[in-house]
VOLUM-746672 format. One record per residue: residue in three letters; residue number from 0; x, y, z of N, C-alpha, C, O in turn; chain. Coordinates in steps of 0.1 Angstrom, whole numbers, plus 2048, in hexadecimal, padded with zeros to 3 digits. Atoms other than C-alpha are relative to their C-alpha. Layout:
<rs>
<r><residuo>ala</residuo><num>NUM</num><n_east>X</n_east><n_north>Y</n_north><n_up>Z</n_up><ca_east>X</ca_east><ca_north>Y</ca_north><ca_up>Z</ca_up><c_east>X</c_east><c_north>Y</c_north><c_up>Z</c_up><o_east>X</o_east><o_north>Y</o_north><o_up>Z</o_up><cadena>A</cadena></r>
...
</rs>
This chain:
<rs>
<r><residuo>met</residuo><num>0</num><n_east>7F2</n_east><n_north>7FE</n_north><n_up>801</n_up><ca_east>863</ca_east><ca_north>984</ca_north><ca_up>E2C</ca_up><c_east>802</c_east><c_north>80C</c_north><c_up>7F7</c_up><o_east>7FC</o_east><o_north>80E</o_north><o_up>7ED</o_up><cadena>A</cadena></r>
<r><residuo>thr</residuo><num>1</num><n_east>7FD</n_east><n_north>7F4</n_north><n_up>808</n_up><ca_east>872</ca_east><ca_north>9A5</ca_north><ca_up>E20</ca_up><c_east>80B</c_east><c_north>7FD</c_north><c_up>7F7</c_up><o_east>814</o_east><o_north>7F5</o_north><o_up>7F9</o_up><cadena>A</cadena></r>
<r><residuo>thr</residuo><num>2</num><n_east>7F5</n_east><n_north>800</n_north><n_up>80A</n_up><ca_east>888</ca_east><ca_north>9A9</ca_north><ca_up>E02</ca_up><c_east>807</c_east><c_north>80D</c_north><c_up>802</c_up><o_east>802</o_east><o_north>816</o_north><o_up>808</o_up><cadena>A</cadena></r>
<r><residuo>pro</residuo><num>3</num><n_east>7F8</n_east><n_north>7F4</n_north><n_up>7FE</n_up><ca_east>8A3</ca_east><ca_north>9C3</ca_north><ca_up>E01</ca_up><c_east>7F9</c_east><c_north>80D</c_north><c_up>7FB</c_up><o_east>7FB</o_east><o_north>818</o_north><o_up>801</o_up><cadena>A</cadena></r>
<r><residuo>ala</residuo><num>4</num><n_east>807</n_east><n_north>7F4</n_north><n_up>806</n_up><ca_east>88C</ca_east><ca_north>9DB</ca_north><ca_up>DED</ca_up><c_east>7F4</c_east><c_north>803</c_north><c_up>808</c_up><o_east>7EE</o_east><o_north>80D</o_north><o_up>805</o_up><cadena>A</cadena></r>
<r><residuo>gln</residuo><num>5</num><n_east>80D</n_east><n_north>7FE</n_north><n_up>7F8</n_up><ca_east>86F</ca_east><ca_north>9D8</ca_north><ca_up>E06</ca_up><c_east>803</c_east><c_north>806</c_north><c_up>80E</c_up><o_east>80D</o_east><o_north>803</o_north><o_up>814</o_up><cadena>A</cadena></r>
<r><residuo>arg</residuo><num>6</num><n_east>800</n_east><n_north>7FB</n_north><n_up>7F3</n_up><ca_east>869</ca_east><ca_north>9EC</ca_north><ca_up>E25</ca_up><c_east>7F6</c_east><c_north>7F8</c_north><c_up>808</c_up><o_east>7EC</o_east><o_north>7F3</o_north><o_up>803</o_up><cadena>A</cadena></r>
<r><residuo>ala</residuo><num>7</num><n_east>80A</n_east><n_north>807</n_north><n_up>7F7</n_up><ca_east>858</ca_east><ca_north>9DB</ca_north><ca_up>E43</ca_up><c_east>7F5</c_east><c_north>80A</c_north><c_up>804</c_up><o_east>7F8</o_east><o_north>815</o_north><o_up>808</o_up><cadena>A</cadena></r>
<r><residuo>trp</residuo><num>8</num><n_east>80C</n_east><n_north>7F7</n_north><n_up>7FD</n_up><ca_east>835</ca_east><ca_north>9E9</ca_north><ca_up>E49</ca_up><c_east>801</c_east><c_north>803</c_north><c_up>80F</c_up><o_east>7FC</o_east><o_north>80E</o_north><o_up>813</o_up><cadena>A</cadena></r>
<r><residuo>thr</residuo><num>9</num><n_east>7FF</n_east><n_north>7FE</n_north><n_up>7F1</n_up><ca_east>83D</ca_east><ca_north>9E6</ca_north><ca_up>E6F</ca_up><c_east>809</c_east><c_north>80C</c_north><c_up>803</c_up><o_east>809</o_east><o_north>811</o_north><o_up>80E</o_up><cadena>A</cadena></r>
<r><residuo>asp</residuo><num>10</num><n_east>7F7</n_east><n_north>7F5</n_north><n_up>7FE</n_up><ca_east>858</ca_east><ca_north>A01</ca_north><ca_up>E6B</ca_up><c_east>7FA</c_east><c_north>80D</c_north><c_up>7FD</c_up><o_east>800</o_east><o_north>818</o_north><o_up>7FE</o_up><cadena>A</cadena></r>
<r><residuo>ile</residuo><num>11</num><n_east>806</n_east><n_north>7F3</n_north><n_up>804</n_up><ca_east>83F</ca_east><ca_north>A1B</ca_north><ca_up>E5F</ca_up><c_east>7F5</c_east><c_north>803</c_north><c_up>80B</c_up><o_east>7EC</o_east><o_north>7FA</o_north><o_up>80E</o_up><cadena>A</cadena></r>
<r><residuo>ala</residuo><num>12</num><n_east>80A</n_east><n_north>7FC</n_north><n_up>7F6</n_up><ca_east>82A</ca_east><ca_north>A2E</ca_north><ca_up>E79</ca_up><c_east>7F3</c_east><c_north>802</c_north><c_up>7F9</c_up><o_east>7F2</o_east><o_north>807</o_north><o_up>7ED</o_up><cadena>A</cadena></r>
<r><residuo>pro</residuo><num>13</num><n_east>80E</n_east><n_north>7FE</n_north><n_up>806</n_up><ca_east>804</ca_east><ca_north>A30</ca_north><ca_up>E72</ca_up><c_east>7FF</c_east><c_north>80E</c_north><c_up>7FB</c_up><o_east>7F9</o_east><o_north>810</o_north><o_up>7F0</o_up><cadena>A</cadena></r>
<r><residuo>ala</residuo><num>14</num><n_east>802</n_east><n_north>7F2</n_north><n_up>805</n_up><ca_east>806</ca_east><ca_north>A56</ca_north><ca_up>E6F</ca_up><c_east>808</c_east><c_north>802</c_north><c_up>7F3</c_up><o_east>804</o_east><o_north>80A</o_north><o_up>7EB</o_up><cadena>A</cadena></r>
<r><residuo>asp</residuo><num>15</num><n_east>7F8</n_east><n_north>7FF</n_north><n_up>80C</n_up><ca_east>820</ca_east><ca_north>A51</ca_north><ca_up>E53</ca_up><c_east>7FA</c_east><c_north>7F8</c_north><c_up>7F5</c_up><o_east>7FF</o_east><o_north>7F8</o_north><o_up>7E9</o_up><cadena>A</cadena></r>
<r><residuo>ala</residuo><num>16</num><n_east>805</n_east><n_north>80A</n_north><n_up>80A</n_up><ca_east>80B</ca_east><ca_north>A37</ca_north><ca_up>E41</ca_up><c_east>7F2</c_east><c_north>804</c_north><c_up>7FB</c_up><o_east>7EC</o_east><o_north>7FC</o_north><o_up>7F4</o_up><cadena>A</cadena></r>
<r><residuo>thr</residuo><num>17</num><n_east>80D</n_east><n_north>7FC</n_north><n_up>803</n_up><ca_east>7EB</ca_east><ca_north>A4B</ca_north><ca_up>E3B</ca_up><c_east>7FD</c_east><c_north>7FF</c_north><c_up>7F1</c_up><o_east>7F2</o_east><o_north>7FD</o_north><o_up>7ED</o_up><cadena>A</cadena></r>
<r><residuo>glu</residuo><num>18</num><n_east>802</n_east><n_north>800</n_north><n_up>80F</n_up><ca_east>7F0</ca_east><ca_north>A4C</ca_north><ca_up>E15</ca_up><c_east>804</c_east><c_north>7F2</c_north><c_up>7FA</c_up><o_east>804</o_east><o_north>7F1</o_north><o_up>7ED</o_up><cadena>A</cadena></r>
<r><residuo>leu</residuo><num>19</num><n_east>7FB</n_east><n_north>80D</n_north><n_up>806</n_up><ca_east>7FD</ca_east><ca_north>A28</ca_north><ca_up>E11</ca_up><c_east>7F5</c_east><c_north>7F6</c_north><c_up>7FE</c_up><o_east>7EB</o_east><o_north>7F6</o_north><o_up>805</o_up><cadena>A</cadena></r>
<r><residuo>asn</residuo><num>20</num><n_east>809</n_east><n_north>80C</n_north><n_up>802</n_up><ca_east>7EA</ca_east><ca_north>A0A</ca_north><ca_up>E03</ca_up><c_east>809</c_east><c_north>7F4</c_north><c_up>7FD</c_up><o_east>80E</o_east><o_north>7F3</o_north><o_up>7F2</o_up><cadena>A</cadena></r>
<r><residuo>leu</residuo><num>21</num><n_east>7F7</n_east><n_north>80B</n_north><n_up>801</n_up><ca_east>7FE</ca_east><ca_north>9EB</ca_north><ca_up>E08</ca_up><c_east>7FB</c_east><c_north>7F4</c_north><c_up>7F7</c_up><o_east>802</o_east><o_north>7EB</o_north><o_up>7F4</o_up><cadena>A</cadena></r>
<r><residuo>ala</residuo><num>22</num><n_east>805</n_east><n_north>809</n_north><n_up>80A</n_up><ca_east>7E7</ca_east><ca_north>9D7</ca_north><ca_up>DF1</ca_up><c_east>806</c_east><c_north>802</c_north><c_up>7F3</c_up><o_east>808</o_east><o_north>7F8</o_north><o_up>7EB</o_up><cadena>A</cadena></r>
<r><residuo>thr</residuo><num>23</num><n_east>7FA</n_east><n_north>7FD</n_north><n_up>80D</n_up><ca_east>7F8</ca_east><ca_north>9E8</ca_north><ca_up>DD4</ca_up><c_east>80E</c_east><c_north>804</c_north><c_up>801</c_up><o_east>816</o_east><o_north>803</o_north><o_up>7F7</o_up><cadena>A</cadena></r>
<r><residuo>asp</residuo><num>24</num><n_east>7F2</n_east><n_north>7FC</n_north><n_up>7FE</n_up><ca_east>819</ca_east><ca_north>9F5</ca_north><ca_up>DE2</ca_up><c_east>808</c_east><c_north>7F4</c_north><c_up>804</c_up><o_east>809</o_east><o_north>7F1</o_north><o_up>810</o_up><cadena>A</cadena></r>
<r><residuo>leu</residuo><num>25</num><n_east>7F8</n_east><n_north>80C</n_north><n_up>7FD</n_up><ca_east>830</ca_east><ca_north>9D7</ca_north><ca_up>DE0</ca_up><c_east>80E</c_east><c_north>804</c_north><c_up>804</c_up><o_east>816</o_east><o_north>7FA</o_north><o_up>806</o_up><cadena>A</cadena></r>
<r><residuo>thr</residuo><num>26</num><n_east>7F3</n_east><n_north>7FC</n_north><n_up>7FB</n_up><ca_east>84E</ca_east><ca_north>9EB</ca_north><ca_up>DEC</ca_up><c_east>800</c_east><c_north>7FF</c_north><c_up>80F</c_up><o_east>80B</o_east><o_north>801</o_north><o_up>815</o_up><cadena>A</cadena></r>
<r><residuo>ile</residuo><num>27</num><n_east>802</n_east><n_north>801</n_north><n_up>7F1</n_up><ca_east>841</ca_east><ca_north>9E7</ca_north><ca_up>E10</ca_up><c_east>7FA</c_east><c_north>7F2</c_north><c_up>802</c_up><o_east>7F0</o_east><o_north>7EE</o_north><o_up>7FC</o_up><cadena>A</cadena></r>
<r><residuo>thr</residuo><num>28</num><n_east>806</n_east><n_north>80D</n_north><n_up>7FD</n_up><ca_east>83A</ca_east><ca_north>9C5</ca_north><ca_up>E20</ca_up><c_east>7F2</c_east><c_north>803</c_north><c_up>806</c_up><o_east>7EF</o_east><o_north>80E</o_north><o_up>809</o_up><cadena>A</cadena></r>
<r><residuo>ala</residuo><num>29</num><n_east>80E</n_east><n_north>7FF</n_north><n_up>7FB</n_up><ca_east>816</ca_east><ca_north>9BE</ca_north><ca_up>E2B</ca_up><c_east>7FC</c_east><c_north>7F3</c_north><c_up>806</c_up><o_east>800</o_east><o_north>7E9</o_north><o_up>800</o_up><cadena>A</cadena></r>
<r><residuo>pro</residuo><num>30</num><n_east>804</n_east><n_north>80D</n_north><n_up>7FA</n_up><ca_east>807</ca_east><ca_north>9A4</ca_north><ca_up>E42</ca_up><c_east>7F5</c_east><c_north>7FB</c_north><c_up>7F7</c_up><o_east>7ED</o_east><o_north>802</o_north><o_up>7F0</o_up><cadena>A</cadena></r>
<r><residuo>leu</residuo><num>31</num><n_east>80B</n_east><n_north>806</n_north><n_up>807</n_up><ca_east>7F0</ca_east><ca_north>98B</ca_north><ca_up>E31</ca_up><c_east>7F5</c_east><c_north>7FC</c_north><c_up>809</c_up><o_east>7F7</o_east><o_north>7F8</o_north><o_up>814</o_up><cadena>A</cadena></r>
<r><residuo>asn</residuo><num>32</num><n_east>80B</n_east><n_north>804</n_north><n_up>7F8</n_up><ca_east>7CD</ca_east><ca_north>983</ca_north><ca_up>E3C</ca_up><c_east>7FF</c_east><c_north>7F0</c_north><c_up>7FF</c_up><o_east>808</o_east><o_north>7EA</o_north><o_up>7F8</o_up><cadena>A</cadena></r>
<r><residuo>glu</residuo><num>33</num><n_east>802</n_east><n_north>80E</n_north><n_up>800</n_up><ca_east>7C0</ca_east><ca_north>95F</ca_north><ca_up>E40</ca_up><c_east>7FF</c_east><c_north>7FA</c_north><c_up>7F1</c_up><o_east>801</o_east><o_north>7EE</o_north><o_up>7EF</o_up><cadena>A</cadena></r>
<r><residuo>asn</residuo><num>34</num><n_east>801</n_east><n_north>804</n_north><n_up>80E</n_up><ca_east>7BA</ca_east><ca_north>95E</ca_north><ca_up>E1A</ca_up><c_east>80C</c_east><c_north>803</c_north><c_up>7F7</c_up><o_east>80C</o_east><o_north>801</o_north><o_up>7EB</o_up><cadena>A</cadena></r>
<r><residuo>gly</residuo><num>35</num><n_east>7F4</n_east><n_north>7FD</n_north><n_up>807</n_up><ca_east>7DD</ca_east><ca_north>968</ca_north><ca_up>E11</ca_up><c_east>800</c_east><c_north>80E</c_north><c_up>7F8</c_up><o_east>808</o_east><o_north>810</o_north><o_up>7EF</o_up><cadena>A</cadena></r>
<r><residuo>val</residuo><num>36</num><n_east>801</n_east><n_north>7F3</n_north><n_up>806</n_up><ca_east>7D3</ca_east><ca_north>98C</ca_north><ca_up>E07</ca_up><c_east>807</c_east><c_north>80A</c_north><c_up>808</c_up><o_east>806</o_east><o_north>80A</o_north><o_up>814</o_up><cadena>A</cadena></r>
<r><residuo>arg</residuo><num>37</num><n_east>7F9</n_east><n_north>7F6</n_north><n_up>7F9</n_up><ca_east>7E9</ca_east><ca_north>9A9</ca_north><ca_up>E10</ca_up><c_east>7F6</c_east><c_north>80A</c_north><c_up>806</c_up><o_east>7ED</o_east><o_north>80E</o_north><o_up>800</o_up><cadena>A</cadena></r>
<r><residuo>cys</residuo><num>38</num><n_east>809</n_east><n_north>7F6</n_north><n_up>7F9</n_up><ca_east>7D9</ca_east><ca_north>9C1</ca_north><ca_up>E29</ca_up><c_east>805</c_east><c_north>80E</c_north><c_up>7FB</c_up><o_east>810</o_east><o_north>811</o_north><o_up>7FB</o_up><cadena>A</cadena></r>
<r><residuo>pro</residuo><num>39</num><n_east>7FC</n_east><n_north>7F3</n_north><n_up>805</n_up><ca_east>7D8</ca_east><ca_north>9E4</ca_north><ca_up>E19</ca_up><c_east>804</c_east><c_north>80A</c_north><c_up>80A</c_up><o_east>80B</o_east><o_north>813</o_north><o_up>807</o_up><cadena>A</cadena></r>
<r><residuo>trp</residuo><num>40</num><n_east>7FC</n_east><n_north>7F7</n_north><n_up>7F5</n_up><ca_east>7DB</ca_east><ca_north>9F6</ca_north><ca_up>E3A</ca_up><c_east>800</c_east><c_north>7F9</c_north><c_up>80E</c_up><o_east>7F6</o_east><o_north>7FA</o_north><o_up>815</o_up><cadena>A</cadena></r>
<r><residuo>pro</residuo><num>41</num><n_east>800</n_east><n_north>809</n_north><n_up>7F4</n_up><ca_east>7E6</ca_east><ca_north>9E0</ca_north><ca_up>E57</ca_up><c_east>803</c_east><c_north>808</c_north><c_up>80D</c_up><o_east>804</o_east><o_north>801</o_north><o_up>818</o_up><cadena>A</cadena></r>
<r><residuo>trp</residuo><num>42</num><n_east>7FD</n_east><n_north>7F9</n_north><n_up>7F4</n_up><ca_east>7EC</ca_east><ca_north>9FC</ca_north><ca_up>E70</ca_up><c_east>7F4</c_east><c_north>802</c_north><c_up>80A</c_up><o_east>7F5</o_east><o_north>807</o_north><o_up>815</o_up><cadena>A</cadena></r>
<r><residuo>gly</residuo><num>43</num><n_east>80C</n_east><n_north>7FE</n_north><n_up>7F8</n_up><ca_east>7C8</ca_east><ca_north>9FC</ca_north><ca_up>E7D</ca_up><c_east>800</c_east><c_north>7F9</c_north><c_up>80E</c_up><o_east>7FE</o_east><o_north>800</o_north><o_up>818</o_up><cadena>A</cadena></r>
<r><residuo>pro</residuo><num>44</num><n_east>800</n_east><n_north>806</n_north><n_up>7F3</n_up><ca_east>7CB</ca_east><ca_north>9E2</ca_north><ca_up>E99</ca_up><c_east>809</c_east><c_north>806</c_north><c_up>80A</c_up><o_east>805</o_east><o_north>807</o_north><o_up>816</o_up><cadena>A</cadena></r>
<r><residuo>gln</residuo><num>45</num><n_east>7F7</n_east><n_north>7FB</n_north><n_up>7F6</n_up><ca_east>7E9</ca_east><ca_north>9F1</ca_north><ca_up>EAA</ca_up><c_east>7FC</c_east><c_north>80E</c_north><c_up>805</c_up><o_east>801</o_east><o_north>812</o_north><o_up>80F</o_up><cadena>A</cadena></r>
<r><residuo>gln</residuo><num>46</num><n_east>804</n_east><n_north>7F3</n_north><n_up>7FC</n_up><ca_east>7D8</ca_east><ca_north>A13</ca_north><ca_up>EAC</ca_up><c_east>7F5</c_east><c_north>7FE</c_north><c_up>80B</c_up><o_east>7F0</o_east><o_north>809</o_north><o_up>810</o_up><cadena>A</cadena></r>
<r><residuo>leu</residuo><num>47</num><n_east>80B</n_east><n_north>802</n_north><n_up>7F6</n_up><ca_east>7BD</ca_east><ca_north>A04</ca_north><ca_up>EC4</ca_up><c_east>806</c_east><c_north>7FE</c_north><c_up>80E</c_up><o_east>801</o_east><o_north>7F6</o_north><o_up>816</o_up><cadena>A</cadena></r>
<r><residuo>val</residuo><num>48</num><n_east>7FB</n_east><n_north>800</n_north><n_up>7F3</n_up><ca_east>7D3</ca_east><ca_north>A09</ca_north><ca_up>EE2</ca_up><c_east>7F6</c_east><c_north>805</c_north><c_up>80A</c_up><o_east>7F0</o_east><o_north>810</o_north><o_up>808</o_up><cadena>A</cadena></r>
<r><residuo>gly</residuo><num>49</num><n_east>80A</n_east><n_north>7FC</n_north><n_up>7F6</n_up><ca_east>7BE</ca_east><ca_north>A0B</ca_north><ca_up>F01</ca_up><c_east>7F2</c_east><c_north>7FA</c_north><c_up>7FE</c_up><o_east>7EA</o_east><o_north>7FA</o_north><o_up>807</o_up><cadena>A</cadena></r>
<r><residuo>ala</residuo><num>50</num><n_east>80D</n_east><n_north>807</n_north><n_up>802</n_up><ca_east>7A1</ca_east><ca_north>9F8</ca_north><ca_up>EF1</ca_up><c_east>801</c_east><c_north>7F3</c_north><c_up>807</c_up><o_east>80C</o_east><o_north>7EE</o_north><o_up>80A</o_up><cadena>A</cadena></r>
<r><residuo>pro</residuo><num>51</num><n_east>7FF</n_east><n_north>80D</n_north><n_up>7F9</n_up><ca_east>798</ca_east><ca_north>9D8</ca_north><ca_up>F03</ca_up><c_east>807</c_east><c_north>7F6</c_north><c_up>7F6</c_up><o_east>804</o_east><o_north>7F5</o_north><o_up>7EA</o_up><cadena>A</cadena></r>
<r><residuo>leu</residuo><num>52</num><n_east>7F9</n_east><n_north>80A</n_north><n_up>808</n_up><ca_east>7AF</ca_east><ca_north>9BC</ca_north><ca_up>EF7</ca_up><c_east>7F6</c_east><c_north>7F6</c_north><c_up>7FB</c_up><o_east>7EF</o_east><o_north>7F0</o_north><o_up>803</o_up><cadena>A</cadena></r>
<r><residuo>gly</residuo><num>53</num><n_east>809</n_east><n_north>80A</n_north><n_up>805</n_up><ca_east>79C</ca_east><ca_north>9A6</ca_north><ca_up>EE0</ca_up><c_east>802</c_east><c_north>7FF</c_north><c_up>7F1</c_up><o_east>809</o_east><o_north>807</o_north><o_up>7EA</o_up><cadena>A</cadena></r>
<r><residuo>gln</residuo><num>54</num><n_east>7FF</n_east><n_north>802</n_north><n_up>80F</n_up><ca_east>798</ca_east><ca_north>999</ca_north><ca_up>EBC</ca_up><c_east>7F6</c_east><c_north>808</c_north><c_up>7F9</c_up><o_east>7EB</o_east><o_north>80B</o_north><o_up>7FE</o_up><cadena>A</cadena></r>
<r><residuo>tyr</residuo><num>55</num><n_east>80A</n_east><n_north>7FA</n_north><n_up>808</n_up><ca_east>787</ca_east><ca_north>9AC</ca_north><ca_up>EA1</ca_up><c_east>805</c_east><c_north>7FE</c_north><c_up>7F1</c_up><o_east>811</o_east><o_north>7FA</o_north><o_up>7EF</o_up><cadena>A</cadena></r>
<r><residuo>his</residuo><num>56</num><n_east>7FD</n_east><n_north>801</n_north><n_up>80E</n_up><ca_east>787</ca_east><ca_north>9AC</ca_north><ca_up>E7B</ca_up><c_east>806</c_east><c_north>80D</c_north><c_up>7FB</c_up><o_east>801</o_east><o_north>818</o_north><o_up>7FD</o_up><cadena>A</cadena></r>
<r><residuo>cys</residuo><num>57</num><n_east>7F9</n_east><n_north>7F4</n_north><n_up>805</n_up><ca_east>7A0</ca_east><ca_north>9C4</ca_north><ca_up>E6A</ca_up><c_east>7F6</c_east><c_north>807</c_north><c_up>7F6</c_up><o_east>7F0</o_east><o_north>800</o_north><o_up>7EE</o_up><cadena>A</cadena></r>
<r><residuo>asp</residuo><num>58</num><n_east>809</n_east><n_north>7F9</n_north><n_up>808</n_up><ca_east>78C</ca_east><ca_north>9DF</ca_north><ca_up>E59</ca_up><c_east>804</c_east><c_north>800</c_north><c_up>7F1</c_up><o_east>7FC</o_east><o_north>803</o_north><o_up>7E8</o_up><cadena>A</cadena></r>
<r><residuo>tyr</residuo><num>59</num><n_east>7FB</n_east><n_north>7FF</n_north><n_up>80D</n_up><ca_east>7A2</ca_east><ca_north>9DD</ca_north><ca_up>E3A</ca_up><c_east>801</c_east><c_north>7F3</c_north><c_up>7F9</c_up><o_east>800</o_east><o_north>7F3</o_north><o_up>7EC</o_up><cadena>A</cadena></r>
<r><residuo>cys</residuo><num>60</num><n_east>7FE</n_east><n_north>80D</n_north><n_up>807</n_up><ca_east>7A8</ca_east><ca_north>9B8</ca_north><ca_up>E33</ca_up><c_east>7F7</c_east><c_north>7F5</c_north><c_up>805</c_up><o_east>7F6</o_east><o_north>7EA</o_north><o_up>800</o_up><cadena>A</cadena></r>
<r><residuo>gly</residuo><num>61</num><n_east>809</n_east><n_north>80A</n_north><n_up>7FA</n_up><ca_east>78F</ca_east><ca_north>9A6</ca_north><ca_up>E4A</ca_up><c_east>807</c_east><c_north>7F5</c_north><c_up>808</c_up><o_east>800</o_east><o_north>7EC</o_north><o_up>80D</o_up><cadena>A</cadena></r>
<r><residuo>ala</residuo><num>62</num><n_east>7F9</n_east><n_north>80A</n_north><n_up>7F8</n_up><ca_east>7AA</ca_east><ca_north>992</ca_north><ca_up>E5C</ca_up><c_east>7FC</c_east><c_north>801</c_north><c_up>80F</c_up><o_east>7F9</o_east><o_north>80C</o_north><o_up>813</o_up><cadena>A</cadena></r>
<r><residuo>met</residuo><num>63</num><n_east>802</n_east><n_north>800</n_north><n_up>7F2</n_up><ca_east>7A4</ca_east><ca_north>988</ca_north><ca_up>E80</ca_up><c_east>80D</c_east><c_north>805</c_north><c_up>807</c_up><o_east>817</o_east><o_north>7FE</o_north><o_up>805</o_up><cadena>A</cadena></r>
<r><residuo>val</residuo><num>64</num><n_east>7F4</n_east><n_north>7FA</n_north><n_up>7FA</n_up><ca_east>7BD</ca_east><ca_north>99E</ca_north><ca_up>E94</ca_up><c_east>7FC</c_east><c_north>803</c_north><c_up>80F</c_up><o_east>7F1</o_east><o_north>802</o_north><o_up>813</o_up><cadena>A</cadena></r>
<r><residuo>leu</residuo><num>65</num><n_east>801</n_east><n_north>7FC</n_north><n_up>7F2</n_up><ca_east>7C2</ca_east><ca_north>9AA</ca_north><ca_up>EB8</ca_up><c_east>801</c_east><c_north>80F</c_north><c_up>801</c_up><o_east>80A</o_east><o_north>815</o_north><o_up>7FB</o_up><cadena>A</cadena></r>
<r><residuo>ala</residuo><num>66</num><n_east>7FF</n_east><n_north>7F1</n_north><n_up>7FE</n_up><ca_east>7BC</ca_east><ca_north>9CE</ca_north><ca_up>EC4</ca_up><c_east>80D</c_east><c_north>803</c_north><c_up>808</c_up><o_east>811</o_east><o_north>7FC</o_north><o_up>811</o_up><cadena>A</cadena></r>
<r><residuo>gly</residuo><num>67</num><n_east>7F5</n_east><n_north>7FB</n_north><n_up>7F9</n_up><ca_east>7DB</ca_east><ca_north>9E1</ca_north><ca_up>ECF</ca_up><c_east>80E</c_east><c_north>7FA</c_north><c_up>7FC</c_up><o_east>818</o_east><o_north>7FE</o_north><o_up>801</o_up><cadena>A</cadena></r>
<r><residuo>ile</residuo><num>68</num><n_east>7F3</n_east><n_north>806</n_north><n_up>804</n_up><ca_east>7F6</ca_east><ca_north>9CB</ca_north><ca_up>EBE</ca_up><c_east>800</c_east><c_north>801</c_north><c_up>7F1</c_up><o_east>7F6</o_east><o_north>802</o_north><o_up>7EA</o_up><cadena>A</cadena></r>
<r><residuo>pro</residuo><num>69</num><n_east>7FF</n_east><n_north>800</n_north><n_up>80E</n_up><ca_east>804</ca_east><ca_north>9CB</ca_north><ca_up>E9B</ca_up><c_east>7F8</c_east><c_north>7F5</c_north><c_up>7F9</c_up><o_east>7F5</o_east><o_north>7EA</o_north><o_up>7FF</o_up><cadena>A</cadena></r>
<r><residuo>his</residuo><num>70</num><n_east>808</n_east><n_north>809</n_north><n_up>808</n_up><ca_east>7EF</ca_east><ca_north>9B9</ca_north><ca_up>E80</ca_up><c_east>807</c_east><c_north>7F3</c_north><c_up>7FF</c_up><o_east>813</o_east><o_north>7F2</o_north><o_up>7FC</o_up><cadena>A</cadena></r>
<r><residuo>ile</residuo><num>71</num><n_east>7FB</n_east><n_north>80D</n_north><n_up>802</n_up><ca_east>7F3</ca_east><ca_north>994</ca_north><ca_up>E7F</ca_up><c_east>803</c_east><c_north>7FD</c_north><c_up>7F2</c_up><o_east>7FB</o_east><o_north>801</o_north><o_up>7E9</o_up><cadena>A</cadena></r>
<r><residuo>asp</residuo><num>72</num><n_east>7FD</n_east><n_north>804</n_north><n_up>80E</n_up><ca_east>803</ca_east><ca_north>985</ca_north><ca_up>E60</ca_up><c_east>7FE</c_east><c_north>7F1</c_north><c_up>7FF</c_up><o_east>804</o_east><o_north>7E9</o_north><o_up>806</o_up><cadena>A</cadena></r>
<r><residuo>tyr</residuo><num>73</num><n_east>804</n_east><n_north>80E</n_north><n_up>801</n_up><ca_east>7F3</ca_east><ca_north>965</ca_north><ca_up>E55</ca_up><c_east>808</c_east><c_north>7F9</c_north><c_up>7F5</c_up><o_east>805</o_east><o_north>7EE</o_north><o_up>7F1</o_up><cadena>A</cadena></r>
<r><residuo>ala</residuo><num>74</num><n_east>7F7</n_east><n_north>807</n_north><n_up>80A</n_up><ca_east>80F</ca_east><ca_north>95D</ca_north><ca_up>E3C</ca_up><c_east>805</c_east><c_north>7F3</c_north><c_up>806</c_up><o_east>808</o_east><o_north>7F3</o_north><o_up>812</o_up><cadena>A</cadena></r>
<r><residuo>ala</residuo><num>75</num><n_east>7FA</n_east><n_north>80D</n_north><n_up>7FC</n_up><ca_east>81C</ca_east><ca_north>93A</ca_north><ca_up>E3E</ca_up><c_east>80E</c_east><c_north>802</c_north><c_up>806</c_up><o_east>816</o_east><o_north>808</o_north><o_up>800</o_up><cadena>A</cadena></r>
<r><residuo>glu</residuo><num>76</num><n_east>7F3</n_east><n_north>7FF</n_north><n_up>7FA</n_up><ca_east>839</ca_east><ca_north>937</ca_north><ca_up>E55</ca_up><c_east>80A</c_east><c_north>7F7</c_north><c_up>7F8</c_up><o_east>806</o_east><o_north>7EC</o_north><o_up>7F4</o_up><cadena>A</cadena></r>
<r><residuo>pro</residuo><num>77</num><n_east>7F7</n_east><n_north>809</n_north><n_up>808</n_up><ca_east>858</ca_east><ca_north>92A</ca_north><ca_up>E43</ca_up><c_east>803</c_east><c_north>7F4</c_north><c_up>809</c_up><o_east>804</o_east><o_north>7F4</o_north><o_up>815</o_up><cadena>A</cadena></r>
<r><residuo>thr</residuo><num>78</num><n_east>7FD</n_east><n_north>80D</n_north><n_up>7F9</n_up><ca_east>860</ca_east><ca_north>906</ca_north><ca_up>E4C</ca_up><c_east>80F</c_east><c_north>7FD</c_north><c_up>7FF</c_up><o_east>815</o_east><o_north>801</o_north><o_up>7F5</o_up><cadena>A</cadena></r>
<r><residuo>ala</residuo><num>79</num><n_east>7F2</n_east><n_north>804</n_north><n_up>801</n_up><ca_east>882</ca_east><ca_north>8F9</ca_north><ca_up>E54</ca_up><c_east>802</c_east><c_north>7F5</c_north><c_up>7F6</c_up><o_east>7FA</o_east><o_north>7EC</o_north><o_up>7F5</o_up><cadena>A</cadena></r>
<r><residuo>pro</residuo><num>80</num><n_east>7FD</n_east><n_north>80B</n_north><n_up>809</n_up><ca_east>893</ca_east><ca_north>8E3</ca_north><ca_up>E3A</ca_up><c_east>802</c_east><c_north>7F3</c_north><c_up>807</c_up><o_east>807</o_east><o_north>7F3</o_north><o_up>812</o_up><cadena>A</cadena></r>
<r><residuo>ala</residuo><num>81</num><n_east>7FF</n_east><n_north>80D</n_north><n_up>7FB</n_up><ca_east>892</ca_east><ca_north>8BE</ca_north><ca_up>E40</ca_up><c_east>80F</c_east><c_north>7FD</c_north><c_up>801</c_up><o_east>817</o_east><o_north>800</o_north><o_up>7F8</o_up><cadena>A</cadena></r>
<r><residuo>val</residuo><num>82</num><n_east>7F2</n_east><n_north>803</n_north><n_up>7FE</n_up><ca_east>8B3</ca_east><ca_north>8B2</ca_north><ca_up>E4E</ca_up><c_east>803</c_east><c_north>7F1</c_north><c_up>7FD</c_up><o_east>80E</o_east><o_north>7ED</o_north><o_up>7FE</o_up><cadena>A</cadena></r>
</rs>
């Protein structure tokens, strides 16, 4: 979930993110891996366009992701309030 002060990492092109480290830059959202750790550079998987579609481990956080699509966020989905 983004707060008003945060930019979404998905709004930043990989070419514009070369100097970013989302593990420490909390002004930008970051997907979490299976252990709840922020991925420092989640643009890797989406750059594998043309690679065979398949799962691999993110080079930066170790999360299991898919080639050619944006990094999966393992953050818990918000649940609807009980009615």
